[in-house]
mmCIF file of the C-alpha atoms, coordinates in Angstrom:
data_MODEL
# 
_entry.id   MODEL 
# 
loop_
_atom_site.group_PDB 
_atom_site.id 
_atom_site.type_symbol 
_atom_site.label_atom_id 
_atom_site.label_alt_id 
_atom_site.label_comp_id 
_atom_site.label_asym_id 
_atom_site.label_entity_id 
_atom_site.label_seq_id 
_atom_site.pdbx_PDB_ins_code 
_atom_site.Cartn_x 
_atom_site.Cartn_y 
_atom_site.Cartn_z 
_atom_site.occupancy 
_atom_site.B_iso_or_equiv 
_atom_site.pdbx_formal_charge 
_atom_site.auth_seq_id 
_atom_site.auth_comp_id 
_atom_site.auth_asym_id 
_atom_site.auth_atom_id 
_atom_site.pdbx_PDB_model_num 
ATOM 1   C CA . MET A 1 1   ? 194.466 67.205  300.281 1.00 0.00 ? 1   MET A CA 1 
ATOM 2   C CA . TRP A 1 2   ? 192.628 70.679  298.368 1.00 0.00 ? 2   TRP A CA 1 
ATOM 3   C CA . GLN A 1 3   ? 188.513 71.283  299.487 1.00 0.00 ? 3   GLN A CA 1 
ATOM 4   C CA . GLN A 1 4   ? 187.204 74.652  298.070 1.00 0.00 ? 4   GLN A CA 1 
ATOM 5   C CA . VAL A 1 5   ? 184.571 76.009  299.666 1.00 0.00 ? 5   VAL A CA 1 
ATOM 6   C CA . GLN A 1 6   ? 181.514 78.769  298.565 1.00 0.00 ? 6   GLN A CA 1 
ATOM 7   C CA . ILE A 1 7   ? 181.218 81.618  301.805 1.00 0.00 ? 7   ILE A CA 1 
ATOM 8   C CA . LEU A 1 8   ? 177.838 83.538  301.536 1.00 0.00 ? 8   LEU A CA 1 
ATOM 9   C CA . LEU A 1 9   ? 178.769 87.071  303.707 1.00 0.00 ? 9   LEU A CA 1 
ATOM 10  C CA . LYS A 1 10  ? 175.169 88.215  305.081 1.00 0.00 ? 10  LYS A CA 1 
ATOM 11  C CA . PRO A 1 11  ? 174.949 91.836  303.256 1.00 0.00 ? 11  PRO A CA 1 
ATOM 12  C CA . ARG A 1 12  ? 177.038 94.841  305.946 1.00 0.00 ? 12  ARG A CA 1 
ATOM 13  C CA . ARG A 1 13  ? 176.701 98.773  306.025 1.00 0.00 ? 13  ARG A CA 1 
ATOM 14  C CA . ARG A 1 14  ? 179.659 100.983 304.662 1.00 0.00 ? 14  ARG A CA 1 
ATOM 15  C CA . GLY A 1 15  ? 182.421 100.425 306.673 1.00 0.00 ? 15  GLY A CA 1 
ATOM 16  C CA . PHE A 1 16  ? 184.949 98.329  308.155 1.00 0.00 ? 16  PHE A CA 1 
ATOM 17  C CA . HIS A 1 17  ? 183.532 94.201  309.586 1.00 0.00 ? 17  HIS A CA 1 
ATOM 18  C CA . LEU A 1 18  ? 184.399 92.304  311.283 1.00 0.00 ? 18  LEU A CA 1 
ATOM 19  C CA . ILE A 1 19  ? 184.241 89.015  310.111 1.00 0.00 ? 19  ILE A CA 1 
ATOM 20  C CA . THR A 1 20  ? 186.520 85.962  311.553 1.00 0.00 ? 20  THR A CA 1 
ATOM 21  C CA . GLU A 1 21  ? 184.159 83.887  313.304 1.00 0.00 ? 21  GLU A CA 1 
ATOM 22  C CA . GLU A 1 22  ? 181.337 83.888  310.246 1.00 0.00 ? 22  GLU A CA 1 
ATOM 23  C CA . VAL A 1 23  ? 184.146 82.532  308.056 1.00 0.00 ? 23  VAL A CA 1 
ATOM 24  C CA . GLU A 1 24  ? 185.034 79.767  310.919 1.00 0.00 ? 24  GLU A CA 1 
ATOM 25  C CA . ARG A 1 25  ? 182.419 78.574  311.079 1.00 0.00 ? 25  ARG A CA 1 
ATOM 26  C CA . GLN A 1 26  ? 180.842 78.627  308.071 1.00 0.00 ? 26  GLN A CA 1 
ATOM 27  C CA . LEU A 1 27  ? 184.697 76.793  307.153 1.00 0.00 ? 27  LEU A CA 1 
ATOM 28  C CA . PRO A 1 28  ? 184.595 72.902  309.708 1.00 0.00 ? 28  PRO A CA 1 
ATOM 29  C CA . GLN A 1 29  ? 186.996 71.559  307.194 1.00 0.00 ? 29  GLN A CA 1 
ATOM 30  C CA . LEU A 1 30  ? 189.311 73.584  308.681 1.00 0.00 ? 30  LEU A CA 1 
ATOM 31  C CA . GLN A 1 31  ? 188.936 70.729  311.953 1.00 0.00 ? 31  GLN A CA 1 
ATOM 32  C CA . HIS A 1 32  ? 190.633 68.276  309.355 1.00 0.00 ? 32  HIS A CA 1 
ATOM 33  C CA . PHE A 1 33  ? 193.887 69.963  308.508 1.00 0.00 ? 33  PHE A CA 1 
ATOM 34  C CA . GLN A 1 34  ? 197.004 69.264  310.916 1.00 0.00 ? 34  GLN A CA 1 
ATOM 35  C CA . ILE A 1 35  ? 199.188 72.399  308.777 1.00 0.00 ? 35  ILE A CA 1 
ATOM 36  C CA . GLY A 1 36  ? 197.883 74.268  306.161 1.00 0.00 ? 36  GLY A CA 1 
ATOM 37  C CA . LEU A 1 37  ? 196.236 77.420  303.935 1.00 0.00 ? 37  LEU A CA 1 
ATOM 38  C CA . CYS A 1 38  ? 193.409 78.482  304.272 1.00 0.00 ? 38  CYS A CA 1 
ATOM 39  C CA . HIS A 1 39  ? 193.352 81.070  300.867 1.00 0.00 ? 39  HIS A CA 1 
ATOM 40  C CA . LEU A 1 40  ? 189.984 82.896  301.256 1.00 0.00 ? 40  LEU A CA 1 
ATOM 41  C CA . LEU A 1 41  ? 188.524 84.754  297.522 1.00 0.00 ? 41  LEU A CA 1 
ATOM 42  C CA . LEU A 1 42  ? 185.883 87.435  298.414 1.00 0.00 ? 42  LEU A CA 1 
ATOM 43  C CA . GLN A 1 43  ? 184.441 87.570  295.073 1.00 0.00 ? 43  GLN A CA 1 
ATOM 44  C CA . HIS A 1 44  ? 183.537 91.161  294.159 1.00 0.00 ? 44  HIS A CA 1 
ATOM 45  C CA . THR A 1 45  ? 185.224 94.628  292.610 1.00 0.00 ? 45  THR A CA 1 
ATOM 46  C CA . SER A 1 46  ? 183.343 97.097  295.384 1.00 0.00 ? 46  SER A CA 1 
ATOM 47  C CA . ALA A 1 47  ? 184.427 95.843  298.673 1.00 0.00 ? 47  ALA A CA 1 
ATOM 48  C CA . SER A 1 48  ? 187.688 94.160  300.560 1.00 0.00 ? 48  SER A CA 1 
ATOM 49  C CA . LEU A 1 49  ? 189.206 91.806  302.536 1.00 0.00 ? 49  LEU A CA 1 
ATOM 50  C CA . SER A 1 50  ? 192.373 92.647  305.424 1.00 0.00 ? 50  SER A CA 1 
ATOM 51  C CA . LEU A 1 51  ? 194.058 91.488  308.501 1.00 0.00 ? 51  LEU A CA 1 
ATOM 52  C CA . ASN A 1 52  ? 193.980 94.102  310.522 1.00 0.00 ? 52  ASN A CA 1 
ATOM 53  C CA . GLU A 1 53  ? 193.173 94.379  314.619 1.00 0.00 ? 53  GLU A CA 1 
ATOM 54  C CA . ASN A 1 54  ? 190.355 92.891  315.988 1.00 0.00 ? 54  ASN A CA 1 
ATOM 55  C CA . ALA A 1 55  ? 189.957 94.151  319.692 1.00 0.00 ? 55  ALA A CA 1 
ATOM 56  C CA . ASP A 1 56  ? 188.805 97.671  319.147 1.00 0.00 ? 56  ASP A CA 1 
ATOM 57  C CA . PRO A 1 57  ? 186.284 98.852  316.836 1.00 0.00 ? 57  PRO A CA 1 
ATOM 58  C CA . SER A 1 58  ? 187.521 102.063 316.769 1.00 0.00 ? 58  SER A CA 1 
ATOM 59  C CA . VAL A 1 59  ? 190.425 100.646 314.160 1.00 0.00 ? 59  VAL A CA 1 
ATOM 60  C CA . ARG A 1 60  ? 187.809 100.096 312.295 1.00 0.00 ? 60  ARG A CA 1 
ATOM 61  C CA . GLN A 1 61  ? 186.346 103.668 312.521 1.00 0.00 ? 61  GLN A CA 1 
ATOM 62  C CA . ASP A 1 62  ? 189.054 105.325 311.849 1.00 0.00 ? 62  ASP A CA 1 
ATOM 63  C CA . PHE A 1 63  ? 189.873 103.560 308.676 1.00 0.00 ? 63  PHE A CA 1 
ATOM 64  C CA . GLU A 1 64  ? 186.316 104.288 307.407 1.00 0.00 ? 64  GLU A CA 1 
ATOM 65  C CA . SER A 1 65  ? 187.104 107.300 307.472 1.00 0.00 ? 65  SER A CA 1 
ATOM 66  C CA . TYR A 1 66  ? 190.266 107.934 306.184 1.00 0.00 ? 66  TYR A CA 1 
ATOM 67  C CA . PHE A 1 67  ? 189.327 106.328 303.276 1.00 0.00 ? 67  PHE A CA 1 
ATOM 68  C CA . ASN A 1 68  ? 186.145 108.123 302.888 1.00 0.00 ? 68  ASN A CA 1 
ATOM 69  C CA . ARG A 1 69  ? 188.653 111.183 303.182 1.00 0.00 ? 69  ARG A CA 1 
ATOM 70  C CA . SER A 1 70  ? 191.493 110.402 301.108 1.00 0.00 ? 70  SER A CA 1 
ATOM 71  C CA . ILE A 1 71  ? 189.296 108.861 297.899 1.00 0.00 ? 71  ILE A CA 1 
ATOM 72  C CA . ALA A 1 72  ? 186.336 110.983 298.708 1.00 0.00 ? 72  ALA A CA 1 
ATOM 73  C CA . GLU A 1 73  ? 182.928 111.134 296.052 1.00 0.00 ? 73  GLU A CA 1 
ATOM 74  C CA . ASN A 1 74  ? 181.489 112.944 294.161 1.00 0.00 ? 74  ASN A CA 1 
ATOM 75  C CA . GLN A 1 75  ? 185.790 113.683 292.114 1.00 0.00 ? 75  GLN A CA 1 
ATOM 76  C CA . SER A 1 76  ? 184.726 115.794 288.919 1.00 0.00 ? 76  SER A CA 1 
ATOM 77  C CA . TRP A 1 77  ? 187.588 113.899 287.187 1.00 0.00 ? 77  TRP A CA 1 
ATOM 78  C CA . MET A 1 78  ? 185.273 110.263 287.602 1.00 0.00 ? 78  MET A CA 1 
ATOM 79  C CA . ARG A 1 79  ? 183.593 109.265 285.034 1.00 0.00 ? 79  ARG A CA 1 
ATOM 80  C CA . HIS A 1 80  ? 182.009 106.253 286.571 1.00 0.00 ? 80  HIS A CA 1 
ATOM 81  C CA . THR A 1 81  ? 179.402 106.462 289.215 1.00 0.00 ? 81  THR A CA 1 
ATOM 82  C CA . CYS A 1 82  ? 176.593 105.086 286.537 1.00 0.00 ? 82  CYS A CA 1 
ATOM 83  C CA . GLU A 1 83  ? 175.642 102.637 290.114 1.00 0.00 ? 83  GLU A CA 1 
ATOM 84  C CA . GLY A 1 84  ? 176.601 105.909 292.647 1.00 0.00 ? 84  GLY A CA 1 
ATOM 85  C CA . SER A 1 85  ? 178.673 107.829 293.777 1.00 0.00 ? 85  SER A CA 1 
ATOM 86  C CA . ASP A 1 86  ? 180.679 105.312 295.815 1.00 0.00 ? 86  ASP A CA 1 
ATOM 87  C CA . ASP A 1 87  ? 180.847 103.322 292.813 1.00 0.00 ? 87  ASP A CA 1 
ATOM 88  C CA . LEU A 1 88  ? 183.946 104.591 291.086 1.00 0.00 ? 88  LEU A CA 1 
ATOM 89  C CA . PRO A 1 89  ? 186.047 104.931 294.840 1.00 0.00 ? 89  PRO A CA 1 
ATOM 90  C CA . ALA A 1 90  ? 184.503 101.188 295.414 1.00 0.00 ? 90  ALA A CA 1 
ATOM 91  C CA . HIS A 1 91  ? 186.242 100.297 293.455 1.00 0.00 ? 91  HIS A CA 1 
ATOM 92  C CA . ILE A 1 92  ? 188.901 102.301 294.120 1.00 0.00 ? 92  ILE A CA 1 
ATOM 93  C CA . LYS A 1 93  ? 189.398 100.652 297.222 1.00 0.00 ? 93  LYS A CA 1 
ATOM 94  C CA . SER A 1 94  ? 188.847 97.389  296.310 1.00 0.00 ? 94  SER A CA 1 
ATOM 95  C CA . SER A 1 95  ? 192.118 97.896  294.644 1.00 0.00 ? 95  SER A CA 1 
ATOM 96  C CA . LEU A 1 96  ? 193.996 99.587  297.264 1.00 0.00 ? 96  LEU A CA 1 
ATOM 97  C CA . LEU A 1 97  ? 193.143 97.129  299.488 1.00 0.00 ? 97  LEU A CA 1 
ATOM 98  C CA . GLY A 1 98  ? 193.172 93.639  298.071 1.00 0.00 ? 98  GLY A CA 1 
ATOM 99  C CA . CYS A 1 99  ? 190.417 91.133  298.428 1.00 0.00 ? 99  CYS A CA 1 
ATOM 100 C CA . SER A 1 100 ? 192.645 88.119  298.790 1.00 0.00 ? 100 SER A CA 1 
ATOM 101 C CA . LEU A 1 101 ? 194.270 86.601  302.041 1.00 0.00 ? 101 LEU A CA 1 
ATOM 102 C CA . THR A 1 102 ? 196.237 83.189  302.930 1.00 0.00 ? 102 THR A CA 1 
ATOM 103 C CA . LEU A 1 103 ? 196.170 83.011  306.409 1.00 0.00 ? 103 LEU A CA 1 
ATOM 104 C CA . PRO A 1 104 ? 198.044 79.571  307.756 1.00 0.00 ? 104 PRO A CA 1 
ATOM 105 C CA . ILE A 1 105 ? 195.717 76.781  308.794 1.00 0.00 ? 105 ILE A CA 1 
ATOM 106 C CA . THR A 1 106 ? 197.786 74.903  312.538 1.00 0.00 ? 106 THR A CA 1 
ATOM 107 C CA . GLN A 1 107 ? 195.827 72.366  314.605 1.00 0.00 ? 107 GLN A CA 1 
ATOM 108 C CA . GLY A 1 108 ? 192.411 72.810  312.768 1.00 0.00 ? 108 GLY A CA 1 
ATOM 109 C CA . ARG A 1 109 ? 191.889 76.504  313.725 1.00 0.00 ? 109 ARG A CA 1 
ATOM 110 C CA . LEU A 1 110 ? 192.917 79.609  311.870 1.00 0.00 ? 110 LEU A CA 1 
ATOM 111 C CA . ASN A 1 111 ? 196.517 80.684  313.239 1.00 0.00 ? 111 ASN A CA 1 
ATOM 112 C CA . LEU A 1 112 ? 195.947 84.276  313.418 1.00 0.00 ? 112 LEU A CA 1 
ATOM 113 C CA . GLY A 1 113 ? 197.846 86.358  315.126 1.00 0.00 ? 113 GLY A CA 1 
ATOM 114 C CA . THR A 1 114 ? 196.409 87.840  319.353 1.00 0.00 ? 114 THR A CA 1 
ATOM 115 C CA . TRP A 1 115 ? 194.304 90.241  318.216 1.00 0.00 ? 115 TRP A CA 1 
ATOM 116 C CA . GLN A 1 116 ? 194.526 89.645  314.702 1.00 0.00 ? 116 GLN A CA 1 
ATOM 117 C CA . GLY A 1 117 ? 191.340 90.041  312.795 1.00 0.00 ? 117 GLY A CA 1 
ATOM 118 C CA . ILE A 1 118 ? 189.335 89.444  309.016 1.00 0.00 ? 118 ILE A CA 1 
ATOM 119 C CA . TYR A 1 119 ? 187.755 92.509  308.501 1.00 0.00 ? 119 TYR A CA 1 
ATOM 120 C CA . LEU A 1 120 ? 185.019 92.817  305.312 1.00 0.00 ? 120 LEU A CA 1 
ATOM 121 C CA . GLY A 1 121 ? 185.584 96.278  303.914 1.00 0.00 ? 121 GLY A CA 1 
ATOM 122 C CA . GLU A 1 122 ? 181.982 97.715  302.354 1.00 0.00 ? 122 GLU A CA 1 
ATOM 123 C CA . HIS A 1 123 ? 182.338 100.134 300.454 1.00 0.00 ? 123 HIS A CA 1 
ATOM 124 C CA . ARG A 1 124 ? 179.332 100.262 299.600 1.00 0.00 ? 124 ARG A CA 1 
ATOM 125 C CA . ASN A 1 125 ? 175.918 102.410 301.322 1.00 0.00 ? 125 ASN A CA 1 
ATOM 126 C CA . HIS A 1 126 ? 173.681 99.441  299.066 1.00 0.00 ? 126 HIS A CA 1 
ATOM 127 C CA . GLY A 1 127 ? 176.665 96.133  298.141 1.00 0.00 ? 127 GLY A CA 1 
ATOM 128 C CA . GLY A 1 128 ? 173.992 93.117  299.573 1.00 0.00 ? 128 GLY A CA 1 
ATOM 129 C CA . ALA A 1 129 ? 175.634 89.993  300.095 1.00 0.00 ? 129 ALA A CA 1 
ATOM 130 C CA . ARG A 1 130 ? 179.558 89.167  299.229 1.00 0.00 ? 130 ARG A CA 1 
ATOM 131 C CA . GLN A 1 131 ? 180.031 85.757  298.089 1.00 0.00 ? 131 GLN A CA 1 
ATOM 132 C CA . LEU A 1 132 ? 184.212 84.338  299.406 1.00 0.00 ? 132 LEU A CA 1 
ATOM 133 C CA . ILE A 1 133 ? 185.571 81.134  297.554 1.00 0.00 ? 133 ILE A CA 1 
ATOM 134 C CA . ALA A 1 134 ? 188.137 79.269  300.561 1.00 0.00 ? 134 ALA A CA 1 
ATOM 135 C CA . THR A 1 135 ? 190.674 77.747  298.769 1.00 0.00 ? 135 THR A CA 1 
ATOM 136 C CA . LEU A 1 136 ? 191.921 74.680  301.232 1.00 0.00 ? 136 LEU A CA 1 
ATOM 137 C CA . ASN A 1 137 ? 194.872 72.861  300.964 1.00 0.00 ? 137 ASN A CA 1 
ATOM 138 C CA . GLY A 1 138 ? 197.429 70.650  303.671 1.00 0.00 ? 138 GLY A CA 1 
ATOM 139 C CA . GLN A 1 139 ? 197.549 67.537  305.825 1.00 0.00 ? 139 GLN A CA 1 
ATOM 140 C CA . VAL A 1 140 ? 195.272 65.825  307.064 1.00 0.00 ? 140 VAL A CA 1 
ATOM 141 C CA . ALA A 1 141 ? 195.599 65.209  311.295 1.00 0.00 ? 141 ALA A CA 1 
ATOM 142 C CA . GLU A 1 142 ? 195.592 62.069  311.638 1.00 0.00 ? 142 GLU A CA 1 
ATOM 143 C CA . ARG A 1 143 ? 192.630 60.567  313.587 1.00 0.00 ? 143 ARG A CA 1 
# 
């Protein structure tokens, strides 16, 4: 079976945010799958998705510090700044981290590791609400 769902994420401040529960809440269709895949596509070029540590918030803070230091704003070589000094750095961060994930579904749930969670990297100062497209494919659970 194939299903496709649009997920609207609430607006967040700049940084890395754990969104696993918000995604799962908006995907009740997961419960119908015995085994399968969930592909998530973030429909934005200035934010990112990644899978990482879900327990210690300092990891997300350190990610933000690392990427801000590595891809600093207000560099003299940057030309694409029409939407602010965070514009081009946000696009670079999005390209480096990516905008999609493919996750396994097992017995109606995302089958993530014990310490894994889905991160939204919000790379703009005022990014607003973000949209995901979730495409589910797999074997339907027998009832």
